[in-house]
C-alpha positions in Angstrom: -32.1 20.7 -47.9 -35.1 22.7 -46.8 -38.6 21.3 -46.6 -39.6 23.5 -49.6 -36.7 22.2 -51.6 -37.5 18.6 -50.7 -41.2 19.1 -51.6 -40.1 20.7 -54.9 -37.9 17.7 -55.7 -40.6 15.2 -54.9 -43.1 17.1 -56.9 -40.7 17.4 -59.9 -39.9 13.7 -59.8 -43.6 12.7 -59.6 -44.4 15.1 -62.5 -41.6 13.7 -64.5 -42.9 10.2 -63.8 -46.3 11.2 -65.0 -44.9 12.8 -68.1 -43.1 9.6 -68.9 -46.1 7.3 -68.2 -48.4 9.6 -70.2 -45.9 9.2 -73.1 -45.9 12.9 -73.7 -42.1 12.9 -73.8 -42.2 11.1 -77.1 -41.0 13.2 -80.1 -43.8 11.8 -82.3 -46.4 12.9 -79.7 -44.9 16.4 -79.7 -44.9 16.7 -83.5 -48.4 15.3 -83.8 -49.6 17.8 -81.2 -48.2 20.6 -83.3 -50.0 19.2 -86.3 -53.2 18.8 -84.2 -53.3 15.1 -85.0 -52.8 13.8 -81.5 -54.2 15.6 -78.5 -52.5 13.5 -75.8 -50.2 16.3 -74.7 -53.1 18.8 -74.6 -55.2 16.3 -72.6 -52.2 15.9 -70.2 -51.7 19.7 -69.9 -55.4 20.5 -69.4 -55.8 17.7 -66.8 -52.9 19.2 -64.9 -54.4 22.6 -65.1 -57.8 21.4 -63.9 -56.3 19.6 -60.9 -53.8 22.4 -60.1 -56.5 25.1 -60.4 -58.6 23.4 -57.7 -55.7 22.7 -55.5 -54.2 26.1 -55.6 -57.5 27.9 -55.0 -58.3 25.6 -52.1 -54.8 26.3 -50.6 -55.4 30.0 -51.1 -58.9 29.9 -49.5 -57.4 28.0 -46.5 -54.7 30.8 -46.3 -51.9 28.2 -46.7 -50.6 30.1 -49.7 -51.1 33.6 -51.0 -51.8 34.1 -54.7 -49.6 36.5 -56.6 -50.6 37.1 -60.2 -48.0 38.1 -62.7 -48.7 41.4 -64.5 -50.9 41.0 -67.6 -48.5 42.6 -70.0 -49.6 42.3 -73.6 -46.1 42.7 -75.1 -44.6 40.0 -72.8 -47.4 37.6 -73.5 -47.4 38.0 -77.3 -43.7 37.9 -77.7 -43.0 35.3 -75.1 -45.8 33.1 -76.4 -44.6 33.3 -79.9 -41.0 32.5 -78.9 -42.2 29.6 -76.8 -44.3 28.2 -79.7 -41.5 28.6 -82.2 -39.0 26.8 -79.9 -41.5 24.0 -79.3 -42.2 23.6 -83.0 -38.5 23.6 -84.0 -37.2 21.4 -81.2 -40.2 19.2 -80.6 -40.0 19.8 -76.9 -41.3 22.3 -74.4 -39.2 23.0 -71.3 -40.7 20.2 -69.1 -40.6 17.6 -71.8 -37.1 18.4 -72.8 -35.8 17.7 -69.3 -38.0 14.5 -69.1 -36.6 13.3 -72.5 -33.1 13.9 -71.3 -33.9 11.9 -68.2 -35.0 9.1 -70.5 -31.6 9.2 -72.1 -32.6 11.0 -75.3 -29.5 13.1 -75.7 -30.8 15.3 -78.6 -33.0 17.0 -75.9 -29.8 18.7 -74.8 -30.1 21.1 -77.7 -33.5 22.2 -76.6 -32.2 22.7 -73.0 -29.2 24.7 -74.3 -31.5 26.8 -76.4 -33.6 27.7 -73.3 -30.4 28.6 -71.4 -29.0 30.7 -74.2 -32.4 32.4 -74.7 -32.7 33.2 -71.0 -29.1 34.7 -71.1 -30.0 36.8 -74.2 -33.2 38.0 -72.5 -31.2 39.0 -69.4 -28.7 40.9 -71.4 -31.4 42.7 -73.5 -33.7 43.3 -70.6 -33.1 47.1 -70.5 -34.1 47.3 -74.1 -37.2 45.1 -73.6 -38.2 47.1 -70.6 -38.4 50.3 -72.7 -40.0 48.6 -75.7 -42.0 45.4 -75.6 -42.6 45.5 -71.8 -43.9 49.0 -72.0 -46.8 47.9 -74.2 -50.3 47.8 -72.6 -50.0 46.5 -69.0 -53.3 45.6 -67.3 -51.5 44.9 -64.0 -51.8 41.9 -61.7 -55.3 40.7 -62.6 -57.1 37.4 -63.0 -60.4 36.4 -64.6 -62.3 36.6 -61.3 -61.2 40.2 -60.8 -62.0 41.2 -64.3 -65.6 39.9 -64.3 -66.0 40.4 -60.5 -67.2 36.9 -59.6 -65.9 34.3 -57.1 -63.3 32.0 -58.5 -65.6 29.1 -57.5 -68.0 30.3 -60.2 -65.4 30.1 -62.8 -64.0 26.7 -61.8 -67.0 24.6 -62.7 -67.5 26.5 -65.9 -63.9 25.9 -66.9 -64.1 22.2 -65.9 -67.3 21.8 -67.9 -65.7 23.3 -71.0 -62.5 21.2 -70.7 -64.5 18.0 -70.1 -66.6 18.8 -73.2 -63.4 19.3 -75.2 -62.1 15.9 -73.9 -65.3 14.2 -75.1 -65.0 15.9 -78.5 -61.3 14.8 -78.7 -62.4 11.2 -78.0 -65.2 11.4 -80.5 -62.7 12.5 -83.2 -60.2 9.9 -82.0 -57.6 12.6 -81.3 
């Protein structure tokens, strides 16, 4: 096992542990998130994004890693986001929480996992069709917000952090 694989395994186990401890693997939390009655999952996701954002940008600035943006393709984002949301709403799991729920012994999560595998296989089979249709919609290329507004990412980070922390305070005020 390579160092990268070992680090990936350790990171995955730690993330799974945090998902379980944060109780975001619970079906009731998933459903209440969809109904906007419980923001636990959103708080967990946004906290992960805040920490990951700073870590990734620091690693990039130290030239330990190199950032590689995915293309900002409108068709892929709209269709992919819709399918992701529909799957999450129907199954009550996103990809990470379905694996975590299975790890907790909740076997009904297997259906969500199978749905992801079948969906990926269908996408692979239909890729030539998607490439000439949905994926040919407006493509803005490999861009990020700093490039779009032409500022340092360290200008965006505190603004984003402030907005998310304000949102957290609002969630707490509303007891969400």
